[in-house]
Structure formats: C-alpha cells, structure tokens
Residue frames as a rotation matrix with the C-alpha (Angstrom) as fourth column:
GLN 1
-0.264 0.805 -0.531 14.97
0.004 -0.550 -0.835 -2.92
-0.964 -0.223 0.142 12.58
VAL 2
-0.105 0.303 0.947 12.86
0.920 0.391 -0.023 -3.29
-0.377 0.869 -0.320 9.48
GLN 3
-0.505 -0.070 -0.860 12.90
-0.150 -0.974 0.168 -0.51
-0.850 0.214 0.482 6.93
LEU 4
0.171 0.649 0.741 10.43
0.804 0.343 -0.485 0.12
-0.569 0.679 -0.464 4.09
GLN 5
-0.574 -0.394 -0.718 11.01
-0.093 -0.839 0.535 2.23
-0.814 0.374 0.445 1.01
GLU 6
0.479 0.810 0.338 8.41
0.387 0.150 -0.910 3.10
-0.788 0.566 -0.241 -1.61
SER 7
-0.673 -0.648 -0.356 9.34
-0.068 -0.425 0.903 3.78
-0.736 0.632 0.242 -5.21
GLY 8
-0.082 0.636 0.767 7.52
0.907 0.367 -0.207 4.57
-0.413 0.679 -0.607 -8.41
PRO 9
-0.498 -0.110 0.860 6.49
0.684 -0.659 0.312 7.32
0.533 0.744 0.403 -10.78
GLY 10
-0.800 0.157 -0.579 5.48
0.363 -0.641 -0.676 10.65
-0.477 -0.751 0.456 -9.30
LEU 11
-0.374 0.647 -0.665 3.11
-0.725 -0.651 -0.226 11.52
-0.579 0.397 0.712 -12.16
VAL 12
-0.763 0.255 0.594 0.55
0.452 0.868 0.208 9.27
-0.462 0.427 -0.777 -13.81
LYS 13
-0.861 0.481 -0.164 -1.94
-0.462 -0.607 0.646 10.20
0.211 0.632 0.745 -16.52
PRO 14
-0.152 0.915 0.374 -5.70
-0.794 0.112 -0.597 9.61
-0.589 -0.388 0.709 -16.03
SER 15
0.755 0.585 -0.297 -6.93
-0.656 0.655 -0.375 6.15
-0.025 0.478 0.878 -17.04
GLN 16
0.021 -0.813 -0.581 -3.45
-0.521 0.487 -0.700 4.64
0.853 0.318 -0.414 -16.72
THR 17
0.794 0.149 -0.590 -2.26
0.327 0.713 0.620 2.10
0.513 -0.685 0.517 -14.14
LEU 18
0.449 -0.615 0.649 -0.25
-0.812 -0.583 0.009 3.24
0.373 -0.531 -0.761 -11.17
SER 19
0.679 -0.306 -0.667 2.50
0.343 0.936 -0.080 0.87
0.649 -0.175 0.741 -10.08
LEU 20
0.400 -0.555 0.729 4.45
-0.828 -0.560 0.028 1.28
0.393 -0.615 -0.684 -6.85
THR 21
0.288 -0.432 -0.855 7.04
0.249 0.896 -0.369 -0.92
0.925 -0.107 0.365 -5.18
CYS 22
0.737 -0.127 0.664 7.86
-0.662 -0.334 0.671 -1.25
0.137 -0.934 -0.330 -1.48
THR 23
0.157 -0.776 -0.611 11.32
-0.041 0.613 -0.789 -2.63
0.987 0.149 0.065 -0.82
VAL 24
0.929 0.232 0.289 11.75
-0.309 0.053 0.950 -4.13
0.205 -0.971 0.121 2.64
SER 25
-0.028 -0.966 -0.258 15.10
-0.134 0.260 -0.956 -4.43
0.991 0.008 -0.137 4.41
GLY 26
-0.663 -0.336 0.669 16.02
-0.673 -0.125 -0.729 -5.71
0.328 -0.934 -0.143 7.88
GLY 27
-0.421 0.585 0.693 13.27
-0.391 0.572 -0.721 -8.32
-0.818 -0.575 -0.012 7.87
SER 28
-0.988 0.036 0.148 11.52
0.143 0.565 0.812 -10.80
-0.054 0.824 -0.564 5.62
ILE 29
-0.527 0.845 -0.095 8.10
-0.836 -0.495 0.235 -10.25
0.151 0.203 0.967 4.12
THR 30
-0.008 0.497 -0.868 7.35
-0.194 0.851 0.489 -13.91
0.981 0.172 0.090 4.92
THR 31
-0.924 -0.370 0.100 7.88
-0.145 0.097 -0.985 -13.45
0.354 -0.924 -0.143 8.66
ASN 32
-0.522 0.745 -0.414 5.03
0.743 0.636 0.208 -15.12
0.419 -0.199 -0.886 10.55
LEU 33
0.009 0.764 -0.645 1.96
0.948 -0.211 -0.236 -13.07
-0.317 -0.609 -0.727 11.42
TYR 34
-0.495 -0.256 -0.830 3.00
0.146 -0.967 0.211 -9.87
-0.857 -0.017 0.516 9.64
TYR 35
0.406 0.666 0.626 0.90
0.845 -0.012 -0.535 -8.05
-0.348 0.746 -0.568 7.04
TRP 36
-0.700 -0.702 -0.130 2.27
0.518 -0.625 0.583 -5.59
-0.491 0.341 0.802 4.55
ASN 37
0.236 0.961 -0.147 -0.11
0.756 -0.276 -0.593 -2.77
-0.611 0.029 -0.791 3.79
TRP 38
-0.694 -0.274 0.666 -0.61
0.622 -0.695 0.362 -0.03
0.364 0.665 0.652 1.24
ILE 39
0.188 0.660 -0.727 -2.09
0.849 -0.481 -0.217 3.16
-0.493 -0.577 -0.651 2.66
ARG 40
-0.434 -0.328 0.839 -2.60
0.745 -0.654 0.130 6.54
0.506 0.682 0.529 1.04
GLN 41
-0.147 0.356 -0.923 -3.31
0.706 -0.616 -0.350 10.05
-0.693 -0.703 -0.161 2.19
PRO 42
0.121 0.269 0.955 -5.08
0.893 -0.451 0.014 12.38
0.434 0.851 -0.295 -0.24
PRO 43
-0.730 -0.437 0.525 -4.54
0.258 -0.888 -0.381 16.12
0.633 -0.143 0.761 0.17
GLY 44
-0.554 0.484 0.678 -6.28
-0.712 -0.698 -0.084 17.40
0.432 -0.529 0.730 3.29
LYS 45
0.560 0.801 -0.214 -7.58
-0.594 0.568 0.570 13.95
0.578 -0.193 0.793 4.30
GLY 46
0.427 -0.332 0.841 -6.68
-0.751 0.388 0.535 11.13
-0.504 -0.860 -0.083 6.65
LEU 47
-0.669 -0.737 -0.094 -4.86
-0.702 0.586 0.406 7.87
-0.244 0.337 -0.909 6.08
GLU 48
0.426 0.871 -0.245 -6.86
-0.887 0.349 -0.303 5.54
-0.178 0.346 0.921 3.89
TRP 49
-0.334 -0.527 0.781 -6.11
-0.342 0.840 0.421 1.80
-0.878 -0.127 -0.461 4.01
MET 50
-0.014 0.264 -0.964 -6.08
-0.997 -0.071 -0.005 0.30
-0.070 0.962 0.265 0.51
GLY 51
0.843 0.248 -0.476 -5.04
-0.336 0.936 -0.107 -3.29
0.419 0.251 0.873 0.94
ALA 52
0.150 -0.794 0.589 -2.47
-0.912 0.118 0.392 -5.75
-0.381 -0.596 -0.707 2.23
ILE 53
0.406 -0.147 -0.902 -0.63
-0.397 0.861 -0.319 -8.93
0.823 0.487 0.291 1.56
GLY 54
0.827 0.021 0.562 -0.01
-0.551 0.229 0.802 -11.35
-0.111 -0.973 0.201 4.36
TYR 55
-0.037 -0.948 0.316 3.00
-0.841 0.200 0.502 -13.46
-0.539 -0.247 -0.805 5.32
ARG 56
-0.209 0.069 0.975 1.51
0.224 0.974 -0.020 -16.43
-0.952 0.214 -0.219 3.48
GLY 57
-0.962 -0.228 0.149 0.79
0.199 -0.218 0.955 -14.39
-0.186 0.949 0.255 0.35
SER 58
-0.115 0.984 0.135 -2.96
0.992 0.121 -0.035 -13.91
-0.050 0.130 -0.990 0.82
THR 59
-0.896 -0.202 0.395 -4.28
0.294 -0.937 0.188 -10.56
0.332 0.284 0.899 -0.30
TYR 60
-0.085 0.829 -0.553 -6.92
0.927 -0.138 -0.349 -8.27
-0.366 -0.542 -0.757 1.20
TYR 61
-0.780 -0.157 0.605 -8.46
0.473 -0.781 0.408 -5.18
0.409 0.605 0.684 -0.35
ARG 62
-0.698 0.605 -0.384 -10.71
-0.136 -0.638 -0.758 -2.29
-0.703 -0.476 0.528 0.68
SER 63
-0.147 0.719 0.679 -14.02
0.695 0.564 -0.446 -3.16
-0.703 0.407 -0.583 -0.92
PHE 64
0.666 0.438 -0.603 -14.37
0.009 -0.813 -0.582 0.30
-0.745 0.382 -0.546 -2.52
LEU 65
0.190 -0.709 -0.679 -11.05
-0.898 -0.405 0.172 -0.15
-0.397 0.577 -0.714 -4.38
LYS 66
0.054 -0.297 0.953 -11.04
-0.179 0.936 0.302 -3.88
-0.982 -0.187 -0.003 -4.89
SER 67
0.784 0.335 0.523 -11.95
0.407 0.359 -0.840 -3.83
-0.470 0.871 0.145 -8.60
ARG 68
0.895 -0.431 0.113 -8.97
-0.204 -0.622 -0.756 -1.53
0.396 0.654 -0.644 -9.37
THR 69
0.354 -0.776 0.522 -6.32
-0.934 -0.263 0.243 -2.78
-0.051 -0.574 -0.817 -6.93
SER 70
0.850 -0.186 -0.493 -3.81
0.086 0.972 -0.219 -5.57
0.520 0.144 0.842 -7.08
ILE 71
0.442 -0.733 0.517 -1.11
-0.890 -0.284 0.358 -6.30
-0.115 -0.618 -0.778 -4.50
SER 72
0.874 -0.265 -0.408 1.63
0.094 0.914 -0.394 -8.85
0.477 0.306 0.824 -5.12
ARG 73
0.669 -0.704 0.238 5.02
-0.529 -0.227 0.818 -9.76
-0.522 -0.673 -0.524 -3.73
ASP 74
0.591 -0.624 -0.510 8.41
-0.244 0.465 -0.851 -10.94
0.769 0.628 0.123 -4.89
THR 75
0.988 -0.136 0.069 9.94
-0.031 0.268 0.963 -12.93
-0.149 -0.954 0.261 -2.04
SER 76
0.417 -0.888 0.194 13.32
0.903 0.381 -0.197 -13.19
0.102 0.257 0.961 -3.82
LYS 77
-0.320 -0.473 0.821 13.60
0.427 -0.846 -0.321 -9.40
0.846 0.247 0.473 -3.80
ASN 78
-0.486 0.257 -0.835 11.68
0.850 -0.083 -0.520 -8.90
-0.203 -0.963 -0.179 -0.53
GLN 79
-0.985 0.146 -0.096 9.33
-0.170 -0.930 0.325 -6.47
-0.041 0.336 0.941 -2.30
ILE 80
-0.217 0.974 0.064 5.64
0.656 0.194 -0.730 -5.67
-0.723 -0.116 -0.681 -2.25
THR 81
-0.975 -0.086 0.207 3.98
0.219 -0.549 0.807 -4.18
0.045 0.832 0.554 -5.32
LEU 82
-0.180 0.939 -0.294 0.79
0.266 -0.241 -0.933 -2.12
-0.947 -0.246 -0.206 -5.67
GLN 83
-0.931 0.044 0.362 -1.07
0.345 -0.224 0.912 -1.67
0.121 0.974 0.193 -8.92
LEU 84
-0.236 0.877 -0.418 -4.04
0.276 -0.352 -0.894 0.69
-0.932 -0.326 -0.159 -9.15
SER 85
-0.664 -0.002 0.748 -5.79
0.742 0.123 0.659 0.76
-0.093 0.992 -0.080 -12.50
SER 86
0.002 0.738 0.675 -7.92
0.782 -0.421 0.459 3.37
0.623 0.527 -0.578 -14.24
VAL 87
-0.459 -0.279 -0.843 -6.61
0.831 -0.471 -0.297 6.20
-0.315 -0.837 0.448 -12.06
THR 88
0.454 0.555 0.697 -8.32
0.646 -0.744 0.171 9.59
0.614 0.373 -0.696 -11.84
PRO 89
-0.201 -0.548 0.812 -7.23
-0.149 -0.802 -0.578 12.83
0.968 -0.237 0.080 -10.21
GLU 90
0.629 0.530 0.569 -9.02
-0.645 -0.052 0.762 11.64
0.433 -0.846 0.309 -7.07
ASP 91
0.852 -0.400 -0.338 -6.22
0.475 0.862 0.178 9.05
0.220 -0.312 0.924 -6.68
THR 92
0.102 -0.822 0.560 -3.69
-0.030 -0.565 -0.824 11.82
0.994 0.068 -0.082 -6.14
ALA 93
0.963 0.200 0.182 -2.13
-0.200 0.071 0.977 11.17
0.182 -0.977 0.108 -2.74
VAL 94
-0.190 -0.960 0.205 0.96
-0.960 0.138 -0.244 10.32
0.206 -0.243 -0.948 -0.80
TYR 95
0.715 0.396 -0.576 1.25
-0.369 0.914 0.169 6.51
0.593 0.092 0.800 -0.92
TYR 96
-0.104 -0.708 0.699 2.81
-0.995 0.073 -0.075 4.56
0.002 -0.703 -0.711 1.96
CYS 97
0.207 0.135 -0.969 3.66
-0.042 0.991 0.130 0.98
0.977 0.014 0.211 2.68
ALA 98
-0.152 -0.168 0.974 3.47
-0.939 -0.284 -0.195 -0.10
0.310 -0.944 -0.115 6.29
ARG 99
-0.478 -0.129 -0.869 3.67
-0.037 0.991 -0.127 -3.23
0.878 -0.028 -0.479 8.44
ARG 100
-0.148 0.391 0.908 1.60
-0.984 -0.152 -0.095 -4.60
0.101 -0.908 0.408 11.27
LYS 101
-0.997 -0.053 0.057 0.87
-0.064 0.974 -0.216 -7.88
-0.044 -0.219 -0.975 12.96
TYR 102
-0.440 0.880 0.181 -2.54
0.688 0.459 -0.562 -9.34
-0.577 -0.122 -0.807 12.29
LEU 103
-0.951 0.208 0.229 -5.14
0.049 -0.629 0.776 -7.60
0.305 0.749 0.588 10.10
PRO 104
-0.622 0.783 -0.014 -8.44
-0.175 -0.156 -0.972 -6.30
-0.764 -0.602 0.234 11.55
SER 105
-0.473 0.509 0.719 -11.38
0.811 0.571 0.130 -7.67
-0.344 0.644 -0.683 9.57
GLY 106
0.465 0.745 -0.478 -12.94
0.544 -0.667 -0.509 -4.21
-0.698 -0.023 -0.716 9.46
TYR 107
-0.377 -0.707 -0.599 -10.24
-0.095 -0.614 0.784 -2.88
-0.922 0.352 0.164 7.20
THR 108
-0.860 0.002 0.510 -11.74
0.476 0.363 0.801 -4.45
-0.184 0.932 -0.313 4.07
THR 109
0.092 0.982 0.167 -15.02
0.996 -0.087 -0.035 -2.70
-0.020 0.169 -0.985 4.51
GLY 110
0.361 -0.041 0.932 -13.40
0.336 -0.926 -0.171 0.73
0.870 0.375 -0.320 4.65
ALA 111
0.599 -0.218 -0.770 -10.98
0.792 0.022 0.610 2.05
-0.116 -0.976 0.186 7.18
TRP 112
0.573 -0.544 0.614 -9.28
-0.311 -0.837 -0.451 5.29
0.759 0.067 -0.648 8.03
VAL 113
0.540 -0.480 -0.692 -6.18
0.736 0.668 0.111 4.25
0.409 -0.569 0.714 9.95
ARG 114
0.946 -0.307 0.108 -3.73
-0.317 -0.792 0.521 5.89
-0.074 -0.527 -0.847 12.27
LYS 115
0.213 -0.953 -0.216 0.06
-0.710 0.001 -0.704 5.96
0.671 0.304 -0.676 12.22
GLU 116
-0.388 -0.441 0.809 0.19
-0.917 0.274 -0.291 4.14
-0.093 -0.855 -0.511 15.51
ASP 117
0.667 0.670 0.327 -1.83
-0.594 0.742 -0.310 1.19
-0.450 0.012 0.893 14.12
PHE 118
0.891 -0.421 -0.171 1.33
0.142 0.615 -0.776 0.04
0.432 0.667 0.607 12.28
ASP 119
0.752 -0.617 -0.232 4.79
0.331 0.048 0.942 -0.64
-0.570 -0.786 0.241 13.66
SER 120
-0.422 -0.906 -0.013 6.83
0.425 -0.211 0.881 0.34
-0.801 0.366 0.474 10.61
TRP 121
0.756 0.633 -0.164 6.27
0.211 -0.473 -0.855 2.85
-0.619 0.612 -0.492 7.79
GLY 122
-0.118 -0.693 0.711 8.00
0.991 -0.130 0.038 3.86
0.066 0.709 0.702 4.63
GLN 123
-0.746 -0.251 -0.617 8.63
0.358 -0.932 -0.054 7.58
-0.561 -0.261 0.785 4.09
GLY 124
0.329 0.942 -0.060 5.87
0.365 -0.186 -0.912 7.76
-0.871 0.279 -0.405 1.51
THR 125
-0.797 -0.526 0.297 5.89
0.475 -0.241 0.847 8.75
-0.374 0.816 0.441 -2.15
GLN 126
-0.211 0.718 -0.663 3.79
-0.317 -0.692 -0.649 11.48
-0.925 0.073 0.374 -3.75
VAL 127
-0.703 0.106 0.703 1.73
0.662 0.458 0.593 10.41
-0.259 0.882 -0.393 -6.76
THR 128
-0.379 0.564 -0.733 -0.10
-0.362 -0.820 -0.443 12.95
-0.851 0.098 0.515 -8.84
VAL 129
-0.314 0.369 0.875 -2.67
0.802 0.596 0.036 11.98
-0.508 0.713 -0.483 -11.42
SER 130
0.263 0.288 -0.921 -2.81
-0.158 -0.928 -0.336 14.63
-0.952 0.234 -0.199 -14.12
SER 131
0.660 -0.019 0.751 -2.78
0.716 0.316 -0.622 14.93
-0.225 0.949 0.223 -17.88
C-alpha cells in the first residue's frame, strides 16, 4: 500500500518561497498512469487543487497559481517537491500530497476537489505565512 508523507517548514515569511516535499513509499512515482498532486485547504475552505506531476514527469498547474508554482520530482528518492513563491498570508493552509490515476483536464482551470477523488493521501502539513 502506497504511503505519502509531507514535510517542510511550518512557518514562512511573506514574500518568501514555500518549499514542501512529499516522500512516497510502497510504490514508485513513475508507476504508469498515476499523477501526484499537491492540494491545500485554507482555514474554513474546501480542498483546492494546486498542481500535479505525472508518471512521465509532465507538470500541470492550476492557472490561477501557475506563475508562482513549481512541482518537480526526484525519482532516486521517490519524492515530489512543491515550491510556491511570493507567499502571502492567503497561502496559509494545510498542504497535502495525494495520488490518483489520470488527471481531469478541468483541474487546471480551477478545481475544488474531494477526498474521494484521490486514492492515497498524506496526513497533511500546516503552513502558516506570517511575519
């Protein structure tokens, strides 16, 4: 059974770059047809899809965040990395990595997603943007 674990700083100052890592165990991030997603949940709001990297290494981003978001992978470590630049307090959220097969085209134009849309989730990591 695949397991995902997010890690990174819990506190980031405004205008800095947030960097988070998702370490995957029990399965390879290059397994055919799977997409590895970053999703966040701001306080009092739903689950917001941010972007994904596919099994071949192609990346996909929510259009609203595309200019500030970068997702990469390290296949030797079986890790996925999220970088979000120029953060503001509005980026305060619990950040999750999650896996699913295929990637709906509608995600890139803006999508609130559900837990059941993904077959595996990390436990999430709280990130607060504050000076």
